[in-house]
C-alpha positions in Angstrom: -28.0 15.3 58.2 -27.2 13.1 54.8 -24.7 16.6 54.4 -23.2 15.6 57.1 -22.7 12.2 56.9 -21.7 12.5 53.5 -18.3 14.3 55.2 -17.7 12.3 58.9 -17.4 9.4 55.8 -15.2 11.7 53.5 -13.3 12.7 56.2 -13.0 9.1 57.8 -11.5 8.1 54.4 -9.1 10.6 54.9 -7.4 9.9 57.7 -7.4 6.4 57.0 -5.4 6.5 54.1 -3.3 8.8 56.0 -2.5 6.1 58.2 -2.5 4.0 55.6 0.2 6.0 54.3 2.2 5.8 57.2 2.3 2.2 57.7 3.7 2.2 54.4 5.9 3.8 54.8 8.0 1.8 57.8 7.5 4.5 59.9 5.4 2.4 62.5 8.2 -0.4 62.4 11.3 2.3 62.6 9.8 4.3 65.6 8.6 0.1 66.7 4.9 1.4 66.8 6.0 4.1 68.9 2.7 6.7 68.7 3.9 8.9 70.5 7.6 8.5 68.0 5.5 9.6 65.2 4.2 12.4 66.6 6.7 13.3 67.5 8.9 13.1 64.1 6.3 14.8 62.4 7.0 18.5 63.0 10.7 18.0 62.1 9.7 15.9 59.7 6.9 19.2 58.2 10.3 21.5 59.4 12.4 19.9 56.9 10.2 20.1 54.3 9.4 24.2 54.5 13.3 24.6 54.4 14.5 22.0 51.4 14.6 23.8 48.0 12.3 22.4 46.0 15.0 20.4 43.8 14.4 18.3 47.3 10.6 18.1 47.7 10.8 17.1 43.8 12.9 14.6 44.4 10.5 13.5 47.6 7.8 13.4 45.4 8.6 11.4 43.1 10.2 8.6 45.1 6.2 8.5 46.4 5.2 8.4 43.3 7.2 5.3 42.6 6.0 4.2 46.2 3.0 4.1 45.2 2.9 2.5 41.6 4.9 -0.2 43.0 3.3 -0.7 46.1 6.8 -0.1 48.2 8.7 2.6 49.9 11.4 3.6 52.8 13.5 0.7 53.8 11.6 -1.8 52.1 12.9 -0.2 48.2 16.5 0.3 49.8 16.4 -3.1 51.5 14.8 -4.4 47.3 18.3 -3.0 46.0 20.3 -3.8 48.8 21.0 -0.1 49.5 
């Protein structure tokens, strides 16, 4: 029983963290909190990540690392820089 409870909490934490990444990336605002749009974007994004070259993946990874460090990614960061 205890092992199952620990695994369930671990999975819940993981799902909450993933949800936080979605919010942090500005996807929720851009999609106007439309869950169908957000869900529809994921297969497109997965396809892009599969087809992109390693350099593009590295660039995205660096942007993500900066986002974790600075607390801002996506449109939030671009608005601050004036992009």
